[in-house]
Biotite code that builds the C-alpha atoms (Angstrom):
import biotite.structure as struc

atoms = struc.array([
    struc.Atom([78.963, 157.053, 122.980], chain_id="A", res_id=1, res_name="MET", atom_name="CA", element="C"),
    struc.Atom([82.358, 155.324, 122.819], chain_id="A", res_id=2, res_name="LEU", atom_name="CA", element="C"),
    struc.Atom([82.481, 152.221, 120.668], chain_id="A", res_id=3, res_name="GLU", atom_name="CA", element="C"),
    struc.Atom([85.296, 149.696, 120.861], chain_id="A", res_id=4, res_name="CYS", atom_name="CA", element="C"),
    struc.Atom([86.332, 146.829, 118.665], chain_id="A", res_id=5, res_name="THR", atom_name="CA", element="C"),
    struc.Atom([86.730, 143.375, 120.173], chain_id="A", res_id=6, res_name="GLY", atom_name="CA", element="C"),
    struc.Atom([90.494, 143.801, 120.084], chain_id="A", res_id=7, res_name="GLN", atom_name="CA", element="C"),
    struc.Atom([90.262, 147.135, 121.901], chain_id="A", res_id=8, res_name="GLN", atom_name="CA", element="C"),
    struc.Atom([87.939, 145.616, 124.505], chain_id="A", res_id=9, res_name="MET", atom_name="CA", element="C"),
    struc.Atom([90.445, 142.805, 124.971], chain_id="A", res_id=10, res_name="SER", atom_name="CA", element="C"),
    struc.Atom([93.210, 145.359, 125.490], chain_id="A", res_id=11, res_name="GLN", atom_name="CA", element="C"),
    struc.Atom([91.085, 147.282, 127.989], chain_id="A", res_id=12, res_name="PHE", atom_name="CA", element="C"),
    struc.Atom([90.349, 144.004, 129.757], chain_id="A", res_id=13, res_name="GLY", atom_name="CA", element="C"),
    struc.Atom([94.074, 143.210, 130.006], chain_id="A", res_id=14, res_name="ARG", atom_name="CA", element="C"),
    struc.Atom([94.809, 146.688, 131.310], chain_id="A", res_id=15, res_name="ILE", atom_name="CA", element="C"),
    struc.Atom([92.070, 146.294, 133.901], chain_id="A", res_id=16, res_name="GLY", atom_name="CA", element="C"),
    struc.Atom([93.355, 142.832, 134.829], chain_id="A", res_id=17, res_name="ALA", atom_name="CA", element="C"),
    struc.Atom([96.899, 144.197, 135.090], chain_id="A", res_id=18, res_name="ARG", atom_name="CA", element="C"),
    struc.Atom([95.741, 146.947, 137.436], chain_id="A", res_id=19, res_name="ASN", atom_name="CA", element="C"),
    struc.Atom([93.840, 144.450, 139.551], chain_id="A", res_id=20, res_name="GLN", atom_name="CA", element="C"),
    struc.Atom([96.890, 142.200, 139.924], chain_id="A", res_id=21, res_name="MET", atom_name="CA", element="C"),
    struc.Atom([99.431, 144.731, 141.115], chain_id="A", res_id=22, res_name="THR", atom_name="CA", element="C"),
    struc.Atom([99.105, 143.587, 144.735], chain_id="A", res_id=23, res_name="ASN", atom_name="CA", element="C"),
    struc.Atom([101.014, 140.323, 144.267], chain_id="A", res_id=24, res_name="ARG", atom_name="CA", element="C"),
    struc.Atom([102.413, 138.382, 147.163], chain_id="A", res_id=25, res_name="THR", atom_name="CA", element="C"),
    struc.Atom([104.521, 135.259, 147.469], chain_id="A", res_id=26, res_name="PHE", atom_name="CA", element="C"),
    struc.Atom([104.000, 132.660, 150.134], chain_id="A", res_id=27, res_name="ARG", atom_name="CA", element="C"),
    struc.Atom([104.777, 129.000, 150.769], chain_id="A", res_id=28, res_name="PRO", atom_name="CA", element="C"),
    struc.Atom([102.623, 126.451, 148.970], chain_id="A", res_id=29, res_name="TYR", atom_name="CA", element="C"),
    struc.Atom([99.800, 124.939, 151.041], chain_id="A", res_id=30, res_name="ARG", atom_name="CA", element="C"),
    struc.Atom([97.882, 121.742, 150.349], chain_id="A", res_id=31, res_name="ALA", atom_name="CA", element="C"),
    struc.Atom([94.797, 123.929, 149.832], chain_id="A", res_id=32, res_name="SER", atom_name="CA", element="C"),
    struc.Atom([96.556, 125.419, 146.742], chain_id="A", res_id=33, res_name="ASP", atom_name="CA", element="C"),
    struc.Atom([96.675, 122.026, 145.027], chain_id="A", res_id=34, res_name="ARG", atom_name="CA", element="C"),
    struc.Atom([93.554, 122.436, 142.874], chain_id="A", res_id=35, res_name="GLN", atom_name="CA", element="C"),
    struc.Atom([94.482, 125.977, 141.782], chain_id="A", res_id=36, res_name="ALA", atom_name="CA", element="C"),
    struc.Atom([97.946, 124.756, 140.767], chain_id="A", res_id=37, res_name="CYS", atom_name="CA", element="C"),
    struc.Atom([96.508, 121.740, 138.913], chain_id="A", res_id=38, res_name="ILE", atom_name="CA", element="C"),
    struc.Atom([94.056, 124.060, 137.128], chain_id="A", res_id=39, res_name="ASP", atom_name="CA", element="C"),
    struc.Atom([96.963, 126.287, 136.038], chain_id="A", res_id=40, res_name="ILE", atom_name="CA", element="C"),
    struc.Atom([98.898, 123.227, 134.847], chain_id="A", res_id=41, res_name="PHE", atom_name="CA", element="C"),
    struc.Atom([95.864, 122.056, 132.850], chain_id="A", res_id=42, res_name="ASP", atom_name="CA", element="C"),
    struc.Atom([95.426, 125.526, 131.330], chain_id="A", res_id=43, res_name="ALA", atom_name="CA", element="C"),
    struc.Atom([99.049, 125.362, 130.117], chain_id="A", res_id=44, res_name="ASN", atom_name="CA", element="C"),
    struc.Atom([98.707, 121.880, 128.658], chain_id="A", res_id=45, res_name="CYS", atom_name="CA", element="C"),
    struc.Atom([99.625, 120.987, 125.951], chain_id="A", res_id=46, res_name="PRO", atom_name="CA", element="C"),
    struc.Atom([101.194, 124.327, 125.032], chain_id="A", res_id=47, res_name="GLN", atom_name="CA", element="C"),
    struc.Atom([103.890, 124.396, 127.736], chain_id="A", res_id=48, res_name="TYR", atom_name="CA", element="C"),
    struc.Atom([103.575, 121.007, 129.439], chain_id="A", res_id=49, res_name="PHE", atom_name="CA", element="C"),
    struc.Atom([103.142, 117.537, 127.945], chain_id="A", res_id=50, res_name="ALA", atom_name="CA", element="C"),
    struc.Atom([99.931, 115.811, 129.094], chain_id="A", res_id=51, res_name="PRO", atom_name="CA", element="C"),
    struc.Atom([101.933, 112.890, 130.493], chain_id="A", res_id=52, res_name="ASN", atom_name="CA", element="C"),
    struc.Atom([103.603, 115.286, 132.990], chain_id="A", res_id=53, res_name="GLU", atom_name="CA", element="C"),
    struc.Atom([100.362, 115.951, 134.875], chain_id="A", res_id=54, res_name="ARG", atom_name="CA", element="C"),
    struc.Atom([100.638, 112.921, 137.153], chain_id="A", res_id=55, res_name="GLN", atom_name="CA", element="C"),
    struc.Atom([104.267, 113.838, 137.984], chain_id="A", res_id=56, res_name="ASP", atom_name="CA", element="C"),
    struc.Atom([103.142, 117.338, 138.939], chain_id="A", res_id=57, res_name="TYR", atom_name="CA", element="C"),
    struc.Atom([100.237, 116.026, 141.009], chain_id="A", res_id=58, res_name="ASP", atom_name="CA", element="C"),
    struc.Atom([102.624, 113.632, 142.807], chain_id="A", res_id=59, res_name="ASP", atom_name="CA", element="C"),
    struc.Atom([105.012, 116.528, 143.438], chain_id="A", res_id=60, res_name="PHE", atom_name="CA", element="C"),
    struc.Atom([102.210, 118.622, 144.972], chain_id="A", res_id=61, res_name="LEU", atom_name="CA", element="C"),
    struc.Atom([100.955, 115.700, 147.063], chain_id="A", res_id=62, res_name="ALA", atom_name="CA", element="C"),
    struc.Atom([104.262, 115.764, 148.949], chain_id="A", res_id=63, res_name="LYS", atom_name="CA", element="C"),
    struc.Atom([103.522, 119.379, 150.031], chain_id="A", res_id=64, res_name="SER", atom_name="CA", element="C"),
    struc.Atom([106.975, 120.506, 148.955], chain_id="A", res_id=65, res_name="PRO", atom_name="CA", element="C"),
    struc.Atom([108.442, 122.987, 151.431], chain_id="A", res_id=66, res_name="GLN", atom_name="CA", element="C"),
    struc.Atom([110.506, 124.733, 148.767], chain_id="A", res_id=67, res_name="GLU", atom_name="CA", element="C"),
    struc.Atom([107.484, 125.469, 146.558], chain_id="A", res_id=68, res_name="TYR", atom_name="CA", element="C"),
    struc.Atom([105.891, 128.942, 146.518], chain_id="A", res_id=69, res_name="GLU", atom_name="CA", element="C"),
    struc.Atom([102.798, 130.463, 145.001], chain_id="A", res_id=70, res_name="VAL", atom_name="CA", element="C"),
    struc.Atom([102.313, 133.981, 143.706], chain_id="A", res_id=71, res_name="CYS", atom_name="CA", element="C"),
    struc.Atom([98.851, 135.296, 144.437], chain_id="A", res_id=72, res_name="GLU", atom_name="CA", element="C"),
    struc.Atom([96.758, 138.404, 144.147], chain_id="A", res_id=73, res_name="SER", atom_name="CA", element="C"),
    struc.Atom([93.596, 138.914, 146.181], chain_id="A", res_id=74, res_name="ASP", atom_name="CA", element="C"),
    struc.Atom([93.599, 135.235, 147.152], chain_id="A", res_id=75, res_name="GLY", atom_name="CA", element="C"),
    struc.Atom([93.889, 134.023, 143.543], chain_id="A", res_id=76, res_name="ARG", atom_name="CA", element="C"),
    struc.Atom([96.908, 131.862, 142.678], chain_id="A", res_id=77, res_name="VAL", atom_name="CA", element="C"),
    struc.Atom([98.593, 133.372, 139.620], chain_id="A", res_id=78, res_name="LEU", atom_name="CA", element="C"),
    struc.Atom([101.606, 131.095, 139.430], chain_id="A", res_id=79, res_name="GLY", atom_name="CA", element="C"),
    struc.Atom([103.966, 128.839, 141.322], chain_id="A", res_id=80, res_name="ALA", atom_name="CA", element="C"),
    struc.Atom([107.596, 127.762, 141.387], chain_id="A", res_id=81, res_name="PHE", atom_name="CA", element="C"),
    struc.Atom([110.121, 125.989, 143.521], chain_id="A", res_id=82, res_name="GLY", atom_name="CA", element="C"),
    struc.Atom([113.843, 126.054, 144.161], chain_id="A", res_id=83, res_name="LEU", atom_name="CA", element="C"),
    struc.Atom([115.558, 123.003, 145.552], chain_id="A", res_id=84, res_name="SER", atom_name="CA", element="C"),
    struc.Atom([119.191, 122.425, 146.445], chain_id="A", res_id=85, res_name="ALA", atom_name="CA", element="C"),
    struc.Atom([121.174, 120.618, 143.796], chain_id="A", res_id=86, res_name="HIS", atom_name="CA", element="C"),
    struc.Atom([124.386, 121.022, 145.767], chain_id="A", res_id=87, res_name="ASN", atom_name="CA", element="C"),
    struc.Atom([125.810, 123.780, 147.966], chain_id="A", res_id=88, res_name="GLU", atom_name="CA", element="C"),
    struc.Atom([126.316, 126.201, 145.048], chain_id="A", res_id=89, res_name="LYS", atom_name="CA", element="C"),
    struc.Atom([123.545, 125.128, 142.695], chain_id="A", res_id=90, res_name="GLU", atom_name="CA", element="C"),
    struc.Atom([119.753, 125.113, 142.892], chain_id="A", res_id=91, res_name="GLU", atom_name="CA", element="C"),
    struc.Atom([117.175, 123.569, 140.576], chain_id="A", res_id=92, res_name="THR", atom_name="CA", element="C"),
    struc.Atom([114.107, 125.519, 139.449], chain_id="A", res_id=93, res_name="LEU", atom_name="CA", element="C"),
    struc.Atom([111.073, 123.248, 139.773], chain_id="A", res_id=94, res_name="ASN", atom_name="CA", element="C"),
    struc.Atom([107.653, 123.380, 138.167], chain_id="A", res_id=95, res_name="TRP", atom_name="CA", element="C"),
    struc.Atom([107.406, 127.082, 137.331], chain_id="A", res_id=96, res_name="ILE", atom_name="CA", element="C"),
    struc.Atom([103.984, 127.801, 135.869], chain_id="A", res_id=97, res_name="LEU", atom_name="CA", element="C"),
    struc.Atom([101.708, 130.788, 135.312], chain_id="A", res_id=98, res_name="LEU", atom_name="CA", element="C"),
    struc.Atom([98.007, 131.225, 134.823], chain_id="A", res_id=99, res_name="ASP", atom_name="CA", element="C"),
    struc.Atom([97.748, 131.890, 131.060], chain_id="A", res_id=100, res_name="PRO", atom_name="CA", element="C"),
    struc.Atom([95.484, 134.879, 131.775], chain_id="A", res_id=101, res_name="GLU", atom_name="CA", element="C"),
    struc.Atom([98.424, 136.562, 133.523], chain_id="A", res_id=102, res_name="THR", atom_name="CA", element="C"),
    struc.Atom([101.086, 135.828, 130.900], chain_id="A", res_id=103, res_name="GLN", atom_name="CA", element="C"),
    struc.Atom([102.537, 139.054, 129.584], chain_id="A", res_id=104, res_name="GLY", atom_name="CA", element="C"),
    struc.Atom([101.669, 140.929, 132.796], chain_id="A", res_id=105, res_name="MET", atom_name="CA", element="C"),
    struc.Atom([105.050, 140.565, 134.492], chain_id="A", res_id=106, res_name="GLY", atom_name="CA", element="C"),
    struc.Atom([104.215, 137.684, 136.849], chain_id="A", res_id=107, res_name="VAL", atom_name="CA", element="C"),
    struc.Atom([106.835, 135.378, 135.297], chain_id="A", res_id=108, res_name="GLY", atom_name="CA", element="C"),
    struc.Atom([109.432, 138.134, 135.390], chain_id="A", res_id=109, res_name="SER", atom_name="CA", element="C"),
    struc.Atom([108.595, 138.803, 139.023], chain_id="A", res_id=110, res_name="GLU", atom_name="CA", element="C"),
    struc.Atom([109.074, 135.112, 139.797], chain_id="A", res_id=111, res_name="ILE", atom_name="CA", element="C"),
    struc.Atom([112.424, 135.038, 137.991], chain_id="A", res_id=112, res_name="MET", atom_name="CA", element="C"),
    struc.Atom([113.625, 138.178, 139.795], chain_id="A", res_id=113, res_name="HIS", atom_name="CA", element="C"),
    struc.Atom([112.651, 136.490, 143.069], chain_id="A", res_id=114, res_name="ARG", atom_name="CA", element="C"),
    struc.Atom([114.589, 133.356, 142.073], chain_id="A", res_id=115, res_name="VAL", atom_name="CA", element="C"),
    struc.Atom([117.673, 135.404, 141.203], chain_id="A", res_id=116, res_name="ILE", atom_name="CA", element="C"),
    struc.Atom([117.462, 137.465, 144.402], chain_id="A", res_id=117, res_name="HIS", atom_name="CA", element="C"),
    struc.Atom([117.075, 134.388, 146.607], chain_id="A", res_id=118, res_name="ARG", atom_name="CA", element="C"),
    struc.Atom([120.032, 132.711, 144.945], chain_id="A", res_id=119, res_name="CYS", atom_name="CA", element="C"),
    struc.Atom([122.257, 135.782, 145.276], chain_id="A", res_id=120, res_name="ARG", atom_name="CA", element="C"),
    struc.Atom([121.288, 136.078, 148.950], chain_id="A", res_id=121, res_name="SER", atom_name="CA", element="C"),
    struc.Atom([122.256, 132.442, 149.514], chain_id="A", res_id=122, res_name="SER", atom_name="CA", element="C"),
    struc.Atom([125.503, 132.609, 147.494], chain_id="A", res_id=123, res_name="GLU", atom_name="CA", element="C"),
    struc.Atom([124.104, 130.181, 144.928], chain_id="A", res_id=124, res_name="ILE", atom_name="CA", element="C"),
    struc.Atom([126.047, 130.499, 141.674], chain_id="A", res_id=125, res_name="THR", atom_name="CA", element="C"),
    struc.Atom([123.934, 128.440, 139.267], chain_id="A", res_id=126, res_name="THR", atom_name="CA", element="C"),
    struc.Atom([120.269, 127.635, 138.732], chain_id="A", res_id=127, res_name="VAL", atom_name="CA", element="C"),
    struc.Atom([119.551, 124.495, 136.728], chain_id="A", res_id=128, res_name="LYS", atom_name="CA", element="C"),
    struc.Atom([116.395, 124.644, 134.621], chain_id="A", res_id=129, res_name="ILE", atom_name="CA", element="C"),
    struc.Atom([114.714, 121.808, 132.728], chain_id="A", res_id=130, res_name="ALA", atom_name="CA", element="C"),
    struc.Atom([112.482, 123.674, 130.274], chain_id="A", res_id=131, res_name="ALA", atom_name="CA", element="C"),
    struc.Atom([110.428, 122.747, 127.255], chain_id="A", res_id=132, res_name="SER", atom_name="CA", element="C"),
    struc.Atom([111.411, 123.979, 123.829], chain_id="A", res_id=133, res_name="HIS", atom_name="CA", element="C"),
    struc.Atom([108.474, 126.384, 124.118], chain_id="A", res_id=134, res_name="LYS", atom_name="CA", element="C"),
    struc.Atom([109.420, 127.902, 127.493], chain_id="A", res_id=135, res_name="SER", atom_name="CA", element="C"),
    struc.Atom([113.210, 128.011, 126.932], chain_id="A", res_id=136, res_name="ALA", atom_name="CA", element="C"),
    struc.Atom([113.122, 131.467, 125.257], chain_id="A", res_id=137, res_name="PRO", atom_name="CA", element="C"),
    struc.Atom([111.562, 132.923, 128.422], chain_id="A", res_id=138, res_name="PHE", atom_name="CA", element="C"),
    struc.Atom([114.466, 131.663, 130.544], chain_id="A", res_id=139, res_name="PHE", atom_name="CA", element="C"),
    struc.Atom([117.009, 132.766, 127.914], chain_id="A", res_id=140, res_name="ALA", atom_name="CA", element="C"),
    struc.Atom([115.630, 136.298, 128.337], chain_id="A", res_id=141, res_name="HIS", atom_name="CA", element="C"),
    struc.Atom([117.058, 136.196, 131.890], chain_id="A", res_id=142, res_name="PHE", atom_name="CA", element="C"),
    struc.Atom([120.420, 134.883, 130.715], chain_id="A", res_id=143, res_name="GLY", atom_name="CA", element="C"),
    struc.Atom([119.913, 131.118, 130.973], chain_id="A", res_id=144, res_name="ALA", atom_name="CA", element="C"),
    struc.Atom([122.073, 129.191, 128.521], chain_id="A", res_id=145, res_name="ALA", atom_name="CA", element="C"),
    struc.Atom([121.144, 125.949, 126.813], chain_id="A", res_id=146, res_name="THR", atom_name="CA", element="C"),
    struc.Atom([123.272, 122.997, 127.947], chain_id="A", res_id=147, res_name="ILE", atom_name="CA", element="C"),
    struc.Atom([121.498, 120.223, 126.025], chain_id="A", res_id=148, res_name="SER", atom_name="CA", element="C"),
    struc.Atom([118.303, 119.433, 124.155], chain_id="A", res_id=149, res_name="THR", atom_name="CA", element="C"),
    struc.Atom([116.309, 116.215, 123.899], chain_id="A", res_id=150, res_name="THR", atom_name="CA", element="C"),
    struc.Atom([113.719, 115.818, 121.159], chain_id="A", res_id=151, res_name="LYS", atom_name="CA", element="C"),
    struc.Atom([110.439, 114.635, 122.720], chain_id="A", res_id=152, res_name="ASP", atom_name="CA", element="C"),
    struc.Atom([112.186, 114.723, 126.119], chain_id="A", res_id=153, res_name="GLY", atom_name="CA", element="C"),
    struc.Atom([108.962, 115.559, 127.972], chain_id="A", res_id=154, res_name="TRP", atom_name="CA", element="C"),
    struc.Atom([106.726, 113.535, 125.675], chain_id="A", res_id=155, res_name="GLY", atom_name="CA", element="C"),
    struc.Atom([105.662, 113.425, 122.030], chain_id="A", res_id=156, res_name="PRO", atom_name="CA", element="C"),
    struc.Atom([106.070, 116.859, 120.470], chain_id="A", res_id=157, res_name="GLY", atom_name="CA", element="C"),
    struc.Atom([107.502, 118.404, 123.672], chain_id="A", res_id=158, res_name="MET", atom_name="CA", element="C"),
    struc.Atom([111.257, 118.839, 123.528], chain_id="A", res_id=159, res_name="GLY", atom_name="CA", element="C"),
    struc.Atom([113.327, 119.143, 126.694], chain_id="A", res_id=160, res_name="ARG", atom_name="CA", element="C"),
    struc.Atom([115.904, 121.921, 126.992], chain_id="A", res_id=161, res_name="VAL", atom_name="CA", element="C"),
    struc.Atom([118.321, 121.711, 129.916], chain_id="A", res_id=162, res_name="ASP", atom_name="CA", element="C"),
    struc.Atom([119.588, 125.163, 130.812], chain_id="A", res_id=163, res_name="MET", atom_name="CA", element="C"),
    struc.Atom([121.769, 126.896, 133.384], chain_id="A", res_id=164, res_name="GLU", atom_name="CA", element="C"),
    struc.Atom([121.395, 130.403, 134.705], chain_id="A", res_id=165, res_name="LEU", atom_name="CA", element="C"),
    struc.Atom([124.620, 131.788, 136.158], chain_id="A", res_id=166, res_name="LEU", atom_name="CA", element="C"),
    struc.Atom([123.918, 134.091, 139.062], chain_id="A", res_id=167, res_name="ILE", atom_name="CA", element="C"),
])
């Protein structure tokens, strides 16, 4: 009989989850995705989002933003993001978030590769990103540079880091 430690079981669980989520698709956000997106926001709060941002996110979703997309697997929303025009050569990355259960499984990287590809296809040269001090290292991994920082910019204990990703 094979015995596993809790840590090994957790690793097997992640491997199984990774295998189950390989069939990822992107599609436009629908109003019916609202609760799944809010649940993902709540699961990331307060680690990556300040609690006071929740109403702003809910208001954003209520407008059924056309530029917002979800990443899903087998009907389950894994993450979401949006790109909106800043000007003819720049876009702004809006409300990128991931289900914490999928973090480390490549979903965020897949989203960022999609962002970069879409911008290159549209001759966009710069993506503006307003990150938290906790999420900024993720964007730096893709080459985003810090432009400015604001202590408590998103709320108490949640610094704002304005970044630019040159495409």
